[in-house]
N, C-alpha and C positions, 0 to 999 in steps of 0.2 A: 611254345608254352610260356616263354617269358612275356611275349606280347599279349597273350590272353590274360595273364595275371595283371599286367600293367593296365590293360583295358578294363578289367574288373575293378581294380583300385580306383581308376579315374571315374568310372561309373558310380561307385559307392561314394566317392568324394562329391561328385555333382549332386547326387541324391541327398546326401547329408546336408550340404549347403542349402539346397533348395528347401528341404524339409524344415530346416531351422528358420529360414526366412518366412516360409509359409506358416509355420507354427506361431511365430511372433505376430504376423499379420492376422491370423485367426484369433489369437488372444485379444488383440486390440479390437478386432471386429466384434468379438463376443462381448467384451466389456462395453463397447459402444451400444450394442443392441440391448443388453441388460439395462443399461442406464436409460436408453430411449424408451424402452417398452415398460418400464416400471410404472405401475398405476400411480398417477399423481392427482387423483380426484377422490372425492368422498361421496359415496353413493347415498349414504344416510346412516342413521344410528343403528340400523339393524346389522347384526354380526354376520348373518348368513350372506348378505350381499358382499360383504368384504371378503368372506371366505371364498365365495364364488369368483370374485375378481382375482384374488390371490391364486386360486387354482388355475384360472385361465392364463394368468401371467406365467405361472410355473410351467404349464404345459407348452406355452409358446416358446419360452426360453429353452426348454428341453428339446423341442423340435428344431429350433435354430441350431442348438449345439450338435444334435445328431446330423443335421444337414451339413454343417461345417465339417464334421468328422468324415462323412461319406465323400464330400467334395474334396477334402484334403487327400484321402486315400486314392481317389481316382486321379487327381492331379499328380501325386507322387508317382503312381504307376506310369502315367504318361511321360513325366519327366524322366523316370528311369529308362524308359524306352529311348527317349531322345538322348539321354546321357550316354547310353550304350552305343548309339549310332555316332554321336560326336566323338566319343573316345576312340571308336574304330577309325573314324576319319583322321583324328589327331595322330594315331599311331601308324596308319597305313604307310606314309612316306618313310618312317623309320624302319618298318618291317621290310619294305621294298629295298631300302638301302642295305639292310642287313643281308638280304638275299643276294644282292649284287656283290657285296663284300665276300660272302661265302663262295660264290662262283669265281670271283677274282682270285681268292686264295687257292682254290682248287686248281685253277688254270696256272697260276704262278708256281705252285708246287709241282705240277706236271712238267712245266718248262724247265724247272731246275733239276728234276730227276733225270732227264735225258742226258745232259752233260755229265752228271755224276755217275750214271751207269756206264757211260763210255770211258770215263776215267778209271773207274773201278775194274771194269773188264780188261782194259789195256794193261793196267798195273798188275792185276792178278795173272794175266797171260804172260807178261814179261817175267814175273817172279817164279812162275811154276815150272818153267822149262829152261834148260840151258840153251838160250837162243843166241844167234849171231849178233854182232854189234849193230848190223843194219836193222834187224828185227827189233832190237831194244830201242834204237833211235826212232823207228816208226811208231812204237808204242808210246814213247815220250812225246812225240809230235801230237798224237791223239790226245794225250793227257794235257798238254799245253793248250791246244785249241779248245778243248772242253773247259778247262779252267778259265780261259779267256772269255768264252761264251757265258759261263757261270758268273764271272765278274761283271760283264755287261748287264746281265739280268739283275744282279744284286744292285748295281749302281742305278739302274732304272727304277727299281723298287724303292730305293732310298730317295731318289729324286721325287718320285710320286708321293712318298710319305711326307716329305718336306714341302710339298706344294702349298699347303695351308699357310706356311710361314712366309711365302714369297709375297712381295708387294703386289697389290691389285693391278697396278699399271703395267707390270711386266709378266706377260704370258708367253711362254715359249712352248712349242709342241714337244712332247716327250714320246719317243718311239719305244713302246714296250712290247712290240711284236717280234723282236729279234730272238 
């Protein structure tokens, strides 16, 4: 959902920027045509010829304006489609990285739950019944081993989190499969 909104915002931004540039271009183009197509000749002293020339000029200018508006709309639609595609391409690596991050967090959470469950069950078992010293010792061994495994997982996660801060020249493998 976040990526769809970001893609939509990027698309709207691309369209707005293009529409602004296209609008300025069209205005300059329109002013140029109006200036170039202005009648610069005198047909004669008859008023009707001048009125005919003015009507022809006005019709030509209106047609050019309408053609520009239609062309602008078509171009903005095409640019909108291209902007939507470009925004999708821009956000695809981020979306994929986000998916990988979600999977990693789920995997890390699962890996951390296993030693925590062992610690909890051993501690609850040791506390619930009056067991012998040997049984309590075995429960404490399970808790200690699970805590050790949990510490290794946590240290690996911290190392991974700090990997961006490491100098580029020093790349050491990190085993997060434990």
